[in-house]
PDB file of N, CA, C, O and CB in Angstrom:
ATOM      1  N   MET A   1    -154.577-115.554 -12.908  1.00  0.00           N
ATOM      2  CA  MET A   1    -155.705-115.830 -13.746  1.00  0.00           C
ATOM      3  C   MET A   1    -156.947-115.480 -12.929  1.00  0.00           C
ATOM      4  O   MET A   1    -157.029-115.802 -11.744  1.00  0.00           O
ATOM      5  CB  MET A   1    -155.713-117.320 -14.233  1.00  0.00           C
ATOM      6  N   THR A   2    -157.897-114.829 -13.560  1.00  0.00           N
ATOM      7  CA  THR A   2    -159.109-114.399 -12.880  1.00  0.00           C
ATOM      8  C   THR A   2    -160.339-114.748 -13.704  1.00  0.00           C
ATOM      9  O   THR A   2    -160.346-114.602 -14.926  1.00  0.00           O
ATOM     10  CB  THR A   2    -159.065-112.897 -12.603  1.00  0.00           C
ATOM     11  N   TYR A   3    -161.381-115.212 -13.016  1.00  0.00           N
ATOM     12  CA  TYR A   3    -162.678-115.448 -13.640  1.00  0.00           C
ATOM     13  C   TYR A   3    -163.679-114.525 -12.956  1.00  0.00           C
ATOM     14  O   TYR A   3    -163.764-114.506 -11.728  1.00  0.00           O
ATOM     15  CB  TYR A   3    -163.115-116.963 -13.528  1.00  0.00           C
ATOM     16  N   THR A   4    -164.440-113.755 -13.743  1.00  0.00           N
ATOM     17  CA  THR A   4    -165.443-112.839 -13.208  1.00  0.00           C
ATOM     18  C   THR A   4    -166.830-113.290 -13.632  1.00  0.00           C
ATOM     19  O   THR A   4    -167.068-113.561 -14.809  1.00  0.00           O
ATOM     20  CB  THR A   4    -165.176-111.395 -13.677  1.00  0.00           C
ATOM     21  N   THR A   5    -167.750-113.370 -12.667  1.00  0.00           N
ATOM     22  CA  THR A   5    -169.114-113.804 -12.942  1.00  0.00           C
ATOM     23  C   THR A   5    -169.968-112.631 -13.408  1.00  0.00           C
ATOM     24  O   THR A   5    -169.512-111.488 -13.429  1.00  0.00           O
ATOM     25  CB  THR A   5    -169.732-114.450 -11.696  1.00  0.00           C
ATOM     26  N   LYS A   6    -171.203-112.922 -13.780  1.00  0.00           N
ATOM     27  CA  LYS A   6    -172.134-111.875 -14.207  1.00  0.00           C
ATOM     28  C   LYS A   6    -172.517-110.956 -13.054  1.00  0.00           C
ATOM     29  O   LYS A   6    -172.958-109.829 -13.279  1.00  0.00           O
ATOM     30  CB  LYS A   6    -173.389-112.499 -14.807  1.00  0.00           C
ATOM     31  N   THR A   7    -172.350-111.432 -11.811  1.00  0.00           N
ATOM     32  CA  THR A   7    -172.657-110.609 -10.637  1.00  0.00           C
ATOM     33  C   THR A   7    -171.420-109.851 -10.163  1.00  0.00           C
ATOM     34  O   THR A   7    -171.387-109.385  -9.025  1.00  0.00           O
ATOM     35  CB  THR A   7    -173.208-111.484  -9.497  1.00  0.00           C
ATOM     36  N   VAL A   8    -170.417-109.722 -11.002  1.00  0.00           N
ATOM     37  CA  VAL A   8    -169.143-109.039 -10.778  1.00  0.00           C
ATOM     38  C   VAL A   8    -168.384-109.533  -9.532  1.00  0.00           C
ATOM     39  O   VAL A   8    -167.742-108.760  -8.822  1.00  0.00           O
ATOM     40  CB  VAL A   8    -169.391-107.557 -10.655  1.00  0.00           C
ATOM     41  N   THR A   9    -168.484-110.833  -9.301  1.00  0.00           N
ATOM     42  CA  THR A   9    -167.642-111.496  -8.310  1.00  0.00           C
ATOM     43  C   THR A   9    -166.469-112.084  -9.075  1.00  0.00           C
ATOM     44  O   THR A   9    -166.661-112.734 -10.103  1.00  0.00           O
ATOM     45  CB  THR A   9    -168.432-112.607  -7.498  1.00  0.00           C
ATOM     46  N   SER A  10    -165.250-111.862  -8.581  1.00  0.00           N
ATOM     47  CA  SER A  10    -164.055-112.361  -9.259  1.00  0.00           C
ATOM     48  C   SER A  10    -163.351-113.402  -8.398  1.00  0.00           C
ATOM     49  O   SER A  10    -163.197-113.225  -7.189  1.00  0.00           O
ATOM     50  CB  SER A  10    -163.095-111.203  -9.591  1.00  0.00           C
ATOM     51  N   PHE A  11    -162.927-114.485  -9.034  1.00  0.00           N
ATOM     52  CA  PHE A  11    -162.161-115.543  -8.394  1.00  0.00           C
ATOM     53  C   PHE A  11    -160.792-115.561  -9.057  1.00  0.00           C
ATOM     54  O   PHE A  11    -160.701-115.654 -10.281  1.00  0.00           O
ATOM     55  CB  PHE A  11    -162.881-116.940  -8.509  1.00  0.00           C
ATOM     56  N   SER A  12    -159.726-115.475  -8.268  1.00  0.00           N
ATOM     57  CA  SER A  12    -158.375-115.356  -8.832  1.00  0.00           C
ATOM     58  C   SER A  12    -157.417-116.361  -8.221  1.00  0.00           C
ATOM     59  O   SER A  12    -157.555-116.769  -7.068  1.00  0.00           O
ATOM     60  CB  SER A  12    -157.837-113.949  -8.624  1.00  0.00           C
ATOM     61  N   ILE A  13    -156.435-116.749  -9.035  1.00  0.00           N
ATOM     62  CA  ILE A  13    -155.306-117.549  -8.587  1.00  0.00           C
ATOM     63  C   ILE A  13    -154.059-116.881  -9.165  1.00  0.00           C
ATOM     64  O   ILE A  13    -154.049-116.458 -10.320  1.00  0.00           O
ATOM     65  CB  ILE A  13    -155.435-119.070  -9.042  1.00  0.00           C
ATOM     66  N   SER A  14    -152.999-116.792  -8.340  1.00  0.00           N
ATOM     67  CA  SER A  14    -151.792-116.107  -8.810  1.00  0.00           C
ATOM     68  C   SER A  14    -150.560-116.665  -8.112  1.00  0.00           C
ATOM     69  O   SER A  14    -150.660-117.358  -7.099  1.00  0.00           O
ATOM     70  CB  SER A  14    -151.899-114.588  -8.571  1.00  0.00           C
ATOM     71  N   THR A  15    -149.399-116.349  -8.671  1.00  0.00           N
ATOM     72  CA  THR A  15    -148.128-116.666  -8.034  1.00  0.00           C
ATOM     73  C   THR A  15    -147.111-115.603  -8.419  1.00  0.00           C
ATOM     74  O   THR A  15    -147.182-115.025  -9.504  1.00  0.00           O
ATOM     75  CB  THR A  15    -147.632-118.085  -8.439  1.00  0.00           C
ATOM     76  N   GLU A  16    -146.175-115.354  -7.533  1.00  0.00           N
ATOM     77  CA  GLU A  16    -145.081-114.417  -7.791  1.00  0.00           C
ATOM     78  C   GLU A  16    -143.806-115.067  -7.261  1.00  0.00           C
ATOM     79  O   GLU A  16    -143.307-114.694  -6.199  1.00  0.00           O
ATOM     80  CB  GLU A  16    -145.340-113.004  -7.113  1.00  0.00           C
ATOM     81  N   SER A  17    -143.296-116.016  -7.985  1.00  0.00           N
ATOM     82  CA  SER A  17    -142.129-116.776  -7.535  1.00  0.00           C
ATOM     83  C   SER A  17    -140.852-115.953  -7.637  1.00  0.00           C
ATOM     84  O   SER A  17    -140.665-115.184  -8.580  1.00  0.00           O
ATOM     85  CB  SER A  17    -141.986-118.057  -8.350  1.00  0.00           C
ATOM     86  N   THR A  18    -139.969-116.128  -6.642  1.00  0.00           N
ATOM     87  CA  THR A  18    -138.667-115.456  -6.652  1.00  0.00           C
ATOM     88  C   THR A  18    -137.580-116.462  -6.293  1.00  0.00           C
ATOM     89  O   THR A  18    -137.837-117.477  -5.646  1.00  0.00           O
ATOM     90  CB  THR A  18    -138.650-114.251  -5.662  1.00  0.00           C
ATOM     91  N   TYR A  19    -136.357-116.157  -6.729  1.00  0.00           N
ATOM     92  CA  TYR A  19    -135.222-117.027  -6.453  1.00  0.00           C
ATOM     93  C   TYR A  19    -134.075-116.189  -5.903  1.00  0.00           C
ATOM     94  O   TYR A  19    -133.709-115.167  -6.485  1.00  0.00           O
ATOM     95  CB  TYR A  19    -134.785-117.796  -7.729  1.00  0.00           C
ATOM     96  N   ASP A  20    -133.512-116.624  -4.784  1.00  0.00           N
ATOM     97  CA  ASP A  20    -132.377-115.953  -4.155  1.00  0.00           C
ATOM     98  C   ASP A  20    -131.106-116.644  -4.650  1.00  0.00           C
ATOM     99  O   ASP A  20    -130.808-117.762  -4.232  1.00  0.00           O
ATOM    100  CB  ASP A  20    -132.478-115.992  -2.575  1.00  0.00           C
ATOM    101  N   TRP A  21    -130.356-115.987  -5.539  1.00  0.00           N
ATOM    102  CA  TRP A  21    -129.168-116.572  -6.152  1.00  0.00           C
ATOM    103  C   TRP A  21    -128.048-116.800  -5.133  1.00  0.00           C
ATOM    104  O   TRP A  21    -127.275-117.748  -5.270  1.00  0.00           O
ATOM    105  CB  TRP A  21    -128.670-115.677  -7.275  1.00  0.00           C
ATOM    106  N   GLU A  22    -127.955-115.953  -4.130  1.00  0.00           N
ATOM    107  CA  GLU A  22    -126.893-116.098  -3.140  1.00  0.00           C
ATOM    108  C   GLU A  22    -127.118-117.279  -2.203  1.00  0.00           C
ATOM    109  O   GLU A  22    -126.157-117.920  -1.778  1.00  0.00           O
ATOM    110  CB  GLU A  22    -126.771-114.832  -2.336  1.00  0.00           C
ATOM    111  N   ARG A  23    -128.364-117.570  -1.877  1.00  0.00           N
ATOM    112  CA  ARG A  23    -128.683-118.669  -0.959  1.00  0.00           C
ATOM    113  C   ARG A  23    -129.259-119.883  -1.665  1.00  0.00           C
ATOM    114  O   ARG A  23    -129.517-120.905  -1.029  1.00  0.00           O
ATOM    115  CB  ARG A  23    -129.654-118.197   0.088  1.00  0.00           C
ATOM    116  N   SER A  24    -129.466-119.784  -2.976  1.00  0.00           N
ATOM    117  CA  SER A  24    -130.043-120.877  -3.780  1.00  0.00           C
ATOM    118  C   SER A  24    -131.376-121.347  -3.200  1.00  0.00           C
ATOM    119  O   SER A  24    -131.580-122.540  -2.974  1.00  0.00           O
ATOM    120  CB  SER A  24    -129.061-122.063  -3.860  1.00  0.00           C
ATOM    121  N   GLN A  25    -132.291-120.383  -2.961  1.00  0.00           N
ATOM    122  CA  GLN A  25    -133.583-120.705  -2.370  1.00  0.00           C
ATOM    123  C   GLN A  25    -134.727-120.075  -3.167  1.00  0.00           C
ATOM    124  O   GLN A  25    -134.655-118.922  -3.592  1.00  0.00           O
ATOM    125  CB  GLN A  25    -133.632-120.235  -0.915  1.00  0.00           C
ATOM    126  N   TRP A  26    -135.767-120.860  -3.350  1.00  0.00           N
ATOM    127  CA  TRP A  26    -136.977-120.383  -4.004  1.00  0.00           C
ATOM    128  C   TRP A  26    -137.988-119.911  -2.966  1.00  0.00           C
ATOM    129  O   TRP A  26    -138.030-120.422  -1.847  1.00  0.00           O
ATOM    130  CB  TRP A  26    -137.586-121.484  -4.884  1.00  0.00           C
ATOM    131  N   THR A  27    -138.798-118.936  -3.347  1.00  0.00           N
ATOM    132  CA  THR A  27    -140.009-118.573  -2.623  1.00  0.00           C
ATOM    133  C   THR A  27    -141.137-118.660  -3.651  1.00  0.00           C
ATOM    134  O   THR A  27    -141.147-117.930  -4.643  1.00  0.00           O
ATOM    135  CB  THR A  27    -139.905-117.120  -1.956  1.00  0.00           C
ATOM    136  N   VAL A  28    -142.095-119.573  -3.395  1.00  0.00           N
ATOM    137  CA  VAL A  28    -143.175-119.814  -4.353  1.00  0.00           C
ATOM    138  C   VAL A  28    -144.527-119.726  -3.638  1.00  0.00           C
ATOM    139  O   VAL A  28    -145.040-120.734  -3.154  1.00  0.00           O
ATOM    140  CB  VAL A  28    -143.006-121.205  -5.038  1.00  0.00           C
ATOM    141  N   PRO A  29    -145.103-118.521  -3.571  1.00  0.00           N
ATOM    142  CA  PRO A  29    -146.430-118.389  -2.977  1.00  0.00           C
ATOM    143  C   PRO A  29    -147.525-118.631  -4.029  1.00  0.00           C
ATOM    144  O   PRO A  29    -147.405-118.213  -5.181  1.00  0.00           O
ATOM    145  CB  PRO A  29    -146.594-116.990  -2.342  1.00  0.00           C
ATOM    146  N   LEU A  30    -148.581-119.308  -3.604  1.00  0.00           N
ATOM    147  CA  LEU A  30    -149.754-119.511  -4.448  1.00  0.00           C
ATOM    148  C   LEU A  30    -150.895-118.729  -3.819  1.00  0.00           C
ATOM    149  O   LEU A  30    -151.282-118.999  -2.682  1.00  0.00           O
ATOM    150  CB  LEU A  30    -150.114-121.041  -4.598  1.00  0.00           C
ATOM    151  N   GLY A  31    -151.430-117.770  -4.546  1.00  0.00           N
ATOM    152  CA  GLY A  31    -152.477-116.910  -4.010  1.00  0.00           C
ATOM    153  C   GLY A  31    -153.846-117.267  -4.557  1.00  0.00           C
ATOM    154  O   GLY A  31    -153.996-117.578  -5.739  1.00  0.00           O
ATOM    155  N   PHE A  32    -154.846-117.218  -3.683  1.00  0.00           N
ATOM    156  CA  PHE A  32    -156.236-117.463  -4.051  1.00  0.00           C
ATOM    157  C   PHE A  32    -157.059-116.336  -3.447  1.00  0.00           C
ATOM    158  O   PHE A  32    -156.927-116.042  -2.259  1.00  0.00           O
ATOM    159  CB  PHE A  32    -156.736-118.877  -3.556  1.00  0.00           C
ATOM    160  N   SER A  33    -157.915-115.694  -4.258  1.00  0.00           N
ATOM    161  CA  SER A  33    -158.714-114.591  -3.721  1.00  0.00           C
ATOM    162  C   SER A  33    -160.093-114.536  -4.360  1.00  0.00           C
ATOM    163  O   SER A  33    -160.326-115.053  -5.452  1.00  0.00           O
ATOM    164  CB  SER A  33    -157.995-113.265  -3.930  1.00  0.00           C
ATOM    165  N   VAL A  34    -161.001-113.883  -3.628  1.00  0.00           N
ATOM    166  CA  VAL A  34    -162.360-113.630  -4.100  1.00  0.00           C
ATOM    167  C   VAL A  34    -162.612-112.140  -3.907  1.00  0.00           C
ATOM    168  O   VAL A  34    -162.328-111.589  -2.844  1.00  0.00           O
ATOM    169  CB  VAL A  34    -163.435-114.514  -3.329  1.00  0.00           C
ATOM    170  N   ALA A  35    -163.146-111.490  -4.941  1.00  0.00           N
ATOM    171  CA  ALA A  35    -163.436-110.052  -4.880  1.00  0.00           C
ATOM    172  C   ALA A  35    -164.875-109.809  -5.313  1.00  0.00           C
ATOM    173  O   ALA A  35    -165.409-110.492  -6.187  1.00  0.00           O
ATOM    174  CB  ALA A  35    -162.451-109.243  -5.776  1.00  0.00           C
ATOM    175  N   GLN A  36    -165.485-108.817  -4.674  1.00  0.00           N
ATOM    176  CA  GLN A  36    -166.855-108.448  -5.030  1.00  0.00           C
ATOM    177  C   GLN A  36    -166.937-106.948  -5.248  1.00  0.00           C
ATOM    178  O   GLN A  36    -166.494-106.164  -4.408  1.00  0.00           O
ATOM    179  CB  GLN A  36    -167.853-108.892  -3.934  1.00  0.00           C
ATOM    180  N   LEU A  37    -167.503-106.555  -6.374  1.00  0.00           N
ATOM    181  CA  LEU A  37    -167.743-105.147  -6.678  1.00  0.00           C
ATOM    182  C   LEU A  37    -169.134-104.798  -6.166  1.00  0.00           C
ATOM    183  O   LEU A  37    -170.103-105.501  -6.451  1.00  0.00           O
ATOM    184  CB  LEU A  37    -167.609-104.854  -8.220  1.00  0.00           C
ATOM    185  N   LEU A  38    -169.227-103.712  -5.412  1.00  0.00           N
ATOM    186  CA  LEU A  38    -170.517-103.265  -4.899  1.00  0.00           C
ATOM    187  C   LEU A  38    -170.539-101.754  -4.805  1.00  0.00           C
ATOM    188  O   LEU A  38    -169.529-101.094  -5.048  1.00  0.00           O
ATOM    189  CB  LEU A  38    -170.811-103.891  -3.529  1.00  0.00           C
ATOM    190  N   LYS A  39    -171.688-101.208  -4.453  1.00  0.00           N
ATOM    191  CA  LYS A  39    -171.805 -99.750  -4.319  1.00  0.00           C
ATOM    192  C   LYS A  39    -172.078 -99.400  -2.866  1.00  0.00           C
ATOM    193  O   LYS A  39    -172.930-100.004  -2.213  1.00  0.00           O
ATOM    194  CB  LYS A  39    -172.930 -99.189  -5.238  1.00  0.00           C
ATOM    195  N   VAL A  40    -171.334 -98.406  -2.369  1.00  0.00           N
ATOM    196  CA  VAL A  40    -171.517 -97.882  -1.025  1.00  0.00           C
ATOM    197  C   VAL A  40    -171.872 -96.407  -1.172  1.00  0.00           C
ATOM    198  O   VAL A  40    -171.059 -95.612  -1.642  1.00  0.00           O
ATOM    199  CB  VAL A  40    -170.229 -98.087  -0.135  1.00  0.00           C
ATOM    200  N   ASP A  41    -173.080 -96.045  -0.771  1.00  0.00           N
ATOM    201  CA  ASP A  41    -173.582 -94.678  -0.972  1.00  0.00           C
ATOM    202  C   ASP A  41    -173.458 -94.243  -2.424  1.00  0.00           C
ATOM    203  O   ASP A  41    -173.144 -93.086  -2.702  1.00  0.00           O
ATOM    204  CB  ASP A  41    -172.829 -93.697  -0.074  1.00  0.00           C
ATOM    205  N   GLY A  42    -173.699 -95.155  -3.342  1.00  0.00           N
ATOM    206  CA  GLY A  42    -173.656 -94.859  -4.768  1.00  0.00           C
ATOM    207  C   GLY A  42    -172.277 -94.910  -5.402  1.00  0.00           C
ATOM    208  O   GLY A  42    -172.160 -94.796  -6.622  1.00  0.00           O
ATOM    209  N   ALA A  43    -171.221 -95.081  -4.596  1.00  0.00           N
ATOM    210  CA  ALA A  43    -169.852 -95.121  -5.125  1.00  0.00           C
ATOM    211  C   ALA A  43    -169.391 -96.580  -5.256  1.00  0.00           C
ATOM    212  O   ALA A  43    -169.591 -97.374  -4.337  1.00  0.00           O
ATOM    213  CB  ALA A  43    -168.876 -94.317  -4.201  1.00  0.00           C
ATOM    214  N   PRO A  44    -168.776 -96.938  -6.395  1.00  0.00           N
ATOM    215  CA  PRO A  44    -168.309 -98.312  -6.568  1.00  0.00           C
ATOM    216  C   PRO A  44    -167.087 -98.611  -5.688  1.00  0.00           C
ATOM    217  O   PRO A  44    -166.137 -97.831  -5.619  1.00  0.00           O
ATOM    218  CB  PRO A  44    -167.970 -98.568  -8.038  1.00  0.00           C
ATOM    219  N   VAL A  45    -167.148 -99.759  -5.025  1.00  0.00           N
ATOM    220  CA  VAL A  45    -166.076-100.218  -4.136  1.00  0.00           C
ATOM    221  C   VAL A  45    -165.875-101.704  -4.386  1.00  0.00           C
ATOM    222  O   VAL A  45    -166.840-102.443  -4.585  1.00  0.00           O
ATOM    223  CB  VAL A  45    -166.413 -99.935  -2.621  1.00  0.00           C
ATOM    224  N   GLN A  46    -164.638-102.133  -4.377  1.00  0.00           N
ATOM    225  CA  GLN A  46    -164.350-103.561  -4.512  1.00  0.00           C
ATOM    226  C   GLN A  46    -163.734-104.067  -3.207  1.00  0.00           C
ATOM    227  O   GLN A  46    -162.771-103.492  -2.700  1.00  0.00           O
ATOM    228  CB  GLN A  46    -163.394-103.831  -5.720  1.00  0.00           C
ATOM    229  N   LEU A  47    -164.307-105.158  -2.668  1.00  0.00           N
ATOM    230  CA  LEU A  47    -163.781-105.809  -1.471  1.00  0.00           C
ATOM    231  C   LEU A  47    -163.134-107.120  -1.889  1.00  0.00           C
ATOM    232  O   LEU A  47    -163.725-107.899  -2.636  1.00  0.00           O
ATOM    233  CB  LEU A  47    -164.903-106.048  -0.409  1.00  0.00           C
ATOM    234  N   THR A  48    -161.928-107.361  -1.409  1.00  0.00           N
ATOM    235  CA  THR A  48    -161.187-108.570  -1.774  1.00  0.00           C
ATOM    236  C   THR A  48    -160.713-109.264  -0.507  1.00  0.00           C
ATOM    237  O   THR A  48    -160.227-108.622   0.424  1.00  0.00           O
ATOM    238  CB  THR A  48    -159.982-108.235  -2.700  1.00  0.00           C
ATOM    239  N   LEU A  49    -160.863-110.590  -0.485  1.00  0.00           N
ATOM    240  CA  LEU A  49    -160.337-111.419   0.587  1.00  0.00           C
ATOM    241  C   LEU A  49    -159.516-112.521  -0.059  1.00  0.00           C
ATOM    242  O   LEU A  49    -159.993-113.210  -0.960  1.00  0.00           O
ATOM    243  CB  LEU A  49    -161.482-112.004   1.486  1.00  0.00           C
ATOM    244  N   GLY A  50    -158.288-112.687   0.397  1.00  0.00           N
ATOM    245  CA  GLY A  50    -157.426-113.680  -0.224  1.00  0.00           C
ATOM    246  C   GLY A  50    -156.540-114.391   0.783  1.00  0.00           C
ATOM    247  O   GLY A  50    -156.317-113.917   1.897  1.00  0.00           O
ATOM    248  N   THR A  51    -156.050-115.530   0.361  1.00  0.00           N
ATOM    249  CA  THR A  51    -155.109-116.292   1.165  1.00  0.00           C
ATOM    250  C   THR A  51    -153.923-116.659   0.292  1.00  0.00           C
ATOM    251  O   THR A  51    -154.035-116.710  -0.932  1.00  0.00           O
ATOM    252  CB  THR A  51    -155.776-117.561   1.769  1.00  0.00           C
ATOM    253  N   ARG A  52    -152.803-116.909   0.916  1.00  0.00           N
ATOM    254  CA  ARG A  52    -151.584-117.258   0.193  1.00  0.00           C
ATOM    255  C   ARG A  52    -150.938-118.447   0.893  1.00  0.00           C
ATOM    256  O   ARG A  52    -150.700-118.421   2.100  1.00  0.00           O
ATOM    257  CB  ARG A  52    -150.598-116.044   0.116  1.00  0.00           C
ATOM    258  N   TYR A  53    -150.659-119.488   0.114  1.00  0.00           N
ATOM    259  CA  TYR A  53    -149.975-120.679   0.612  1.00  0.00           C
ATOM    260  C   TYR A  53    -148.578-120.701   0.000  1.00  0.00           C
ATOM    261  O   TYR A  53    -148.429-120.529  -1.210  1.00  0.00           O
ATOM    262  CB  TYR A  53    -150.773-121.994   0.264  1.00  0.00           C
ATOM    263  N   TYR A  54    -147.560-120.910   0.823  1.00  0.00           N
ATOM    264  CA  TYR A  54    -146.186-120.936   0.332  1.00  0.00           C
ATOM    265  C   TYR A  54    -145.787-122.371   0.017  1.00  0.00           C
ATOM    266  O   TYR A  54    -145.457-123.145   0.916  1.00  0.00           O
ATOM    267  CB  TYR A  54    -145.216-120.312   1.366  1.00  0.00           C
ATOM    268  N   ALA A  55    -145.819-122.721  -1.267  1.00  0.00           N
ATOM    269  CA  ALA A  55    -145.468-124.073  -1.700  1.00  0.00           C
ATOM    270  C   ALA A  55    -143.981-124.343  -1.503  1.00  0.00           C
ATOM    271  O   ALA A  55    -143.589-125.481  -1.243  1.00  0.00           O
ATOM    272  CB  ALA A  55    -145.849-124.278  -3.169  1.00  0.00           C
ATOM    273  N   GLU A  56    -143.161-123.325  -1.621  1.00  0.00           N
ATOM    274  CA  GLU A  56    -141.705-123.416  -1.400  1.00  0.00           C
ATOM    275  C   GLU A  56    -141.286-122.128  -0.727  1.00  0.00           C
ATOM    276  O   GLU A  56    -141.713-121.041  -1.115  1.00  0.00           O
ATOM    277  CB  GLU A  56    -140.903-123.646  -2.753  1.00  0.00           C
ATOM    278  N   LYS A  57    -140.433-122.262   0.300  1.00  0.00           N
ATOM    279  CA  LYS A  57    -140.016-121.080   1.047  1.00  0.00           C
ATOM    280  C   LYS A  57    -138.671-121.338   1.704  1.00  0.00           C
ATOM    281  O   LYS A  57    -138.290-122.492   1.903  1.00  0.00           O
ATOM    282  CB  LYS A  57    -141.071-120.693   2.105  1.00  0.00           C
ATOM    283  N   PRO A  58    -137.942-120.273   2.046  1.00  0.00           N
ATOM    284  CA  PRO A  58    -136.695-120.425   2.782  1.00  0.00           C
ATOM    285  C   PRO A  58    -136.982-120.929   4.199  1.00  0.00           C
ATOM    286  O   PRO A  58    -138.106-120.814   4.686  1.00  0.00           O
ATOM    287  CB  PRO A  58    -135.923-119.086   2.825  1.00  0.00           C
ATOM    288  N   SER A  59    -136.002-121.466   4.830  1.00  0.00           N
ATOM    289  CA  SER A  59    -136.126-121.918   6.209  1.00  0.00           C
ATOM    290  C   SER A  59    -136.577-120.749   7.084  1.00  0.00           C
ATOM    291  O   SER A  59    -135.993-119.667   7.035  1.00  0.00           O
ATOM    292  CB  SER A  59    -134.783-122.508   6.723  1.00  0.00           C
ATOM    293  N   GLY A  60    -137.615-120.974   7.880  1.00  0.00           N
ATOM    294  CA  GLY A  60    -138.140-119.919   8.731  1.00  0.00           C
ATOM    295  C   GLY A  60    -139.159-119.022   8.047  1.00  0.00           C
ATOM    296  O   GLY A  60    -139.702-118.116   8.678  1.00  0.00           O
ATOM    297  N   GLY A  61    -139.432-119.261   6.753  1.00  0.00           N
ATOM    298  CA  GLY A  61    -140.409-118.454   6.017  1.00  0.00           C
ATOM    299  C   GLY A  61    -141.831-118.803   6.426  1.00  0.00           C
ATOM    300  O   GLY A  61    -142.051-119.807   7.104  1.00  0.00           O
ATOM    301  N   PRO A  62    -142.796-117.989   6.024  1.00  0.00           N
ATOM    302  CA  PRO A  62    -144.191-118.227   6.415  1.00  0.00           C
ATOM    303  C   PRO A  62    -144.785-119.431   5.698  1.00  0.00           C
ATOM    304  O   PRO A  62    -144.374-119.766   4.587  1.00  0.00           O
ATOM    305  CB  PRO A  62    -145.037-116.992   6.128  1.00  0.00           C
ATOM    306  N   ASP A  63    -145.753-120.078   6.336  1.00  0.00           N
ATOM    307  CA  ASP A  63    -146.478-121.185   5.716  1.00  0.00           C
ATOM    308  C   ASP A  63    -147.663-120.673   4.902  1.00  0.00           C
ATOM    309  O   ASP A  63    -148.029-121.262   3.885  1.00  0.00           O
ATOM    310  CB  ASP A  63    -146.960-122.175   6.784  1.00  0.00           C
ATOM    311  N   TRP A  64    -148.263-119.560   5.363  1.00  0.00           N
ATOM    312  CA  TRP A  64    -149.438-119.014   4.708  1.00  0.00           C
ATOM    313  C   TRP A  64    -149.557-117.523   5.017  1.00  0.00           C
ATOM    314  O   TRP A  64    -148.860-116.987   5.878  1.00  0.00           O
ATOM    315  CB  TRP A  64    -150.709-119.766   5.153  1.00  0.00           C
ATOM    316  N   GLY A  65    -150.446-116.885   4.298  1.00  0.00           N
ATOM    317  CA  GLY A  65    -150.694-115.464   4.512  1.00  0.00           C
ATOM    318  C   GLY A  65    -152.153-115.149   4.232  1.00  0.00           C
ATOM    319  O   GLY A  65    -152.853-115.945   3.605  1.00  0.00           O
ATOM    320  N   LEU A  66    -152.613-114.004   4.687  1.00  0.00           N
ATOM    321  CA  LEU A  66    -153.990-113.579   4.506  1.00  0.00           C
ATOM    322  C   LEU A  66    -153.987-112.105   4.130  1.00  0.00           C
ATOM    323  O   LEU A  66    -153.165-111.336   4.628  1.00  0.00           O
ATOM    324  CB  LEU A  66    -154.835-113.832   5.790  1.00  0.00           C
ATOM    325  N   ARG A  67    -154.905-111.709   3.250  1.00  0.00           N
ATOM    326  CA  ARG A  67    -154.993-110.297   2.885  1.00  0.00           C
ATOM    327  C   ARG A  67    -156.439-109.887   2.691  1.00  0.00           C
ATOM    328  O   ARG A  67    -157.270-110.666   2.223  1.00  0.00           O
ATOM    329  CB  ARG A  67    -154.188-110.014   1.614  1.00  0.00           C
ATOM    330  N   PHE A  68    -156.720-108.651   3.059  1.00  0.00           N
ATOM    331  CA  PHE A  68    -158.027-108.041   2.858  1.00  0.00           C
ATOM    332  C   PHE A  68    -157.783-106.684   2.216  1.00  0.00           C
ATOM    333  O   PHE A  68    -156.965-105.902   2.702  1.00  0.00           O
ATOM    334  CB  PHE A  68    -158.834-107.911   4.212  1.00  0.00           C
ATOM    335  N   VAL A  69    -158.489-106.402   1.125  1.00  0.00           N
ATOM    336  CA  VAL A  69    -158.258-105.164   0.373  1.00  0.00           C
ATOM    337  C   VAL A  69    -159.590-104.458   0.134  1.00  0.00           C
ATOM    338  O   VAL A  69    -160.587-105.090  -0.214  1.00  0.00           O
ATOM    339  CB  VAL A  69    -157.545-105.460  -0.981  1.00  0.00           C
ATOM    340  N   ILE A  70    -159.593-103.163   0.323  1.00  0.00           N
ATOM    341  CA  ILE A  70    -160.725-102.313  -0.067  1.00  0.00           C
ATOM    342  C   ILE A  70    -160.202-101.376  -1.150  1.00  0.00           C
ATOM    343  O   ILE A  70    -159.250-100.628  -0.929  1.00  0.00           O
ATOM    344  CB  ILE A  70    -161.327-101.504   1.174  1.00  0.00           C
ATOM    345  N   THR A  71    -160.836-101.423  -2.326  1.00  0.00           N
ATOM    346  CA  THR A  71    -160.428-100.574  -3.447  1.00  0.00           C
ATOM    347  C   THR A  71    -161.563 -99.610  -3.759  1.00  0.00           C
ATOM    348  O   THR A  71    -162.658-100.026  -4.139  1.00  0.00           O
ATOM    349  CB  THR A  71    -160.058-101.427  -4.705  1.00  0.00           C
ATOM    350  N   PHE A  72    -161.291 -98.318  -3.596  1.00  0.00           N
ATOM    351  CA  PHE A  72    -162.276 -97.298  -3.923  1.00  0.00           C
ATOM    352  C   PHE A  72    -162.101 -96.925  -5.390  1.00  0.00           C
ATOM    353  O   PHE A  72    -161.014 -96.518  -5.803  1.00  0.00           O
ATOM    354  CB  PHE A  72    -162.130 -96.045  -2.996  1.00  0.00           C
ATOM    355  N   LEU A  73    -163.143 -97.058  -6.162  1.00  0.00           N
ATOM    356  CA  LEU A  73    -163.100 -96.770  -7.601  1.00  0.00           C
ATOM    357  C   LEU A  73    -163.685 -95.383  -7.844  1.00  0.00           C
ATOM    358  O   LEU A  73    -164.807 -95.089  -7.432  1.00  0.00           O
ATOM    359  CB  LEU A  73    -163.881 -97.852  -8.418  1.00  0.00           C
ATOM    360  N   ILE A  74    -162.925 -94.552  -8.508  1.00  0.00           N
ATOM    361  CA  ILE A  74    -163.351 -93.180  -8.746  1.00  0.00           C
ATOM    362  C   ILE A  74    -163.624 -93.011 -10.249  1.00  0.00           C
ATOM    363  O   ILE A  74    -162.689 -92.884 -11.040  1.00  0.00           O
ATOM    364  CB  ILE A  74    -162.268 -92.156  -8.245  1.00  0.00           C
ATOM    365  N   PRO A  75    -164.900 -93.011 -10.635  1.00  0.00           N
ATOM    366  CA  PRO A  75    -165.223 -92.862 -12.062  1.00  0.00           C
ATOM    367  C   PRO A  75    -164.943 -91.437 -12.534  1.00  0.00           C
ATOM    368  O   PRO A  75    -164.911 -90.504 -11.732  1.00  0.00           O
ATOM    369  CB  PRO A  75    -166.701 -93.225 -12.324  1.00  0.00           C
ATOM    370  N   LYS A  76    -164.740 -91.279 -13.842  1.00  0.00           N
ATOM    371  CA  LYS A  76    -164.500 -89.961 -14.426  1.00  0.00           C
ATOM    372  C   LYS A  76    -165.738 -89.119 -14.377  1.00  0.00           C
ATOM    373  O   LYS A  76    -165.724 -87.973 -14.826  1.00  0.00           O
ATOM    374  CB  LYS A  76    -164.018 -90.082 -15.851  1.00  0.00           C
TER     375      LYS A  76
END
């Protein structure tokens, strides 16, 4: 789910849960991110910073994660 403000800042929450049938284990990450659309030398670019918390994970799985994304937008 994403909410975008009038200043084109986006706040998102997401999950991509998976289940391992052979080991009977869930992986349930909860993602939270903030993205900002801006122009660099006149070209639109989106910068995203996000974190991921693992509410359920296999033994030895990560507790959290971090991501940074640069998306170059190419208009027609």
